[in-house]
Each structure stands twice: as C-alpha cells, then as structure tokens.
C-alpha positions as CSV (number, residue, x, y, z in Angstrom):
1,X,-11.8,7.3,0.7
2,X,-8.6,6.4,2.5
3,X,-5.1,7.0,1.3
4,X,-2.3,4.6,2.3
5,X,1.4,4.9,1.7
6,X,3.6,1.9,0.6
7,X,7.3,1.6,0.1
8,X,8.5,0.1,-3.1
9,X,12.0,-1.2,-3.9
10,X,12.2,-0.1,-7.6
11,X,10.3,2.1,-10.0
12,X,7.9,1.0,-12.8
13,X,6.1,-1.7,-10.9
14,X,2.8,0.2,-10.8
15,X,1.5,3.3,-12.4
16,X,-1.1,6.0,-11.3
17,X,-4.6,4.9,-12.1
18,X,-3.9,1.2,-11.9
19,X,-6.1,-1.0,-9.8
20,X,-4.1,-3.0,-7.2
21,X,-5.0,-5.8,-4.8
22,X,-3.5,-5.9,-1.3
23,X,-3.1,-8.8,1.2
24,X,-3.1,-8.4,4.9
25,X,-0.3,-9.7,7.1
26,X,-0.5,-10.0,10.9
27,X,2.1,-9.3,13.5
28,X,1.6,-9.9,17.2
29,X,0.1,-6.5,17.8
30,X,-0.4,-4.9,14.4
31,X,-1.2,-5.5,10.7
32,X,0.6,-4.6,7.5
33,X,-0.4,-4.7,3.8
34,X,1.4,-5.8,0.6
35,X,0.5,-4.8,-2.9
36,X,0.5,-8.0,-4.8
37,X,2.4,-9.6,-6.4
38,X,4.9,-8.3,-3.7
39,X,5.3,-4.9,-5.3
40,X,5.2,-2.7,-2.2
41,X,4.6,-2.9,1.5
42,X,2.9,-0.6,4.0
43,X,3.9,0.4,7.5
44,X,2.3,-1.2,10.5
45,X,-1.3,-0.4,11.5
46,X,-3.1,-1.1,14.8
47,X,-6.3,-3.1,14.9
48,X,-8.7,-0.1,14.7
49,X,-6.8,1.1,11.7
50,X,-7.2,-2.2,9.7
51,X,-8.1,-1.8,6.1
52,X,-11.6,-2.9,5.2
53,X,-11.2,-2.9,1.4
54,X,-8.5,-5.0,-0.3
55,X,-8.7,-3.3,-3.7
56,X,-7.5,0.2,-4.4
57,X,-6.3,2.6,-7.1
58,X,-2.8,3.9,-7.3
59,X,-3.0,7.7,-6.8
60,X,0.7,8.6,-6.9
61,X,4.1,7.0,-7.4
62,X,7.2,8.9,-6.4
63,X,10.8,8.9,-5.2
64,X,12.4,10.4,-2.1
65,X,16.0,10.2,-0.9
66,X,15.0,7.0,0.9
67,X,13.6,5.2,-2.0
68,X,10.3,4.9,-3.9
69,X,6.8,5.1,-2.6
70,X,3.2,4.4,-3.7
71,X,0.1,6.1,-2.5
72,X,-3.1,4.1,-3.1
73,X,-6.7,5.1,-2.4
74,X,-9.1,2.7,-0.9
75,X,-12.9,3.0,-0.9
76,X,-13.9,2.8,2.8
C-alpha cells in the first residue's frame, strides 16, 4: 500500500472511502498525478517513484492553513 498526498482547491469534492482514478502528467524530469475530474493534484515525483496503480481509495480529507488536502491509498 502506498499513500499519496494531493492538494485540493475547495472542500467536498471527495470523501473518505471513495474510490478515485488518477491520471499521470509528465514534466521534463518528473511526473505528477491528478485525481479526476480535476479534483486535486499531487506534487512532483521522480521516475523511480512513479505510481503503478491508477485507482485508489481516499483515506483522509483535511484542511491546513495553506488549503485543503487529500490522502489517497494505492495498492502497489
């Protein structure tokens, strides 16, 4: 199991326990992931850290002083 954190612009877009699908985006030297349909975005990951599974389960949704976040668990 692998947990990944995503930033989210507003609350209520996903809930804990919900299955989500992510798409992979490529930058020149890294990859990033988006919970579809454009709900939340991950940070950048290097090639060895690439996600193998593109479906996960929302583990936690929260708020910090910087905004909202989602932690999703992927079966790897």
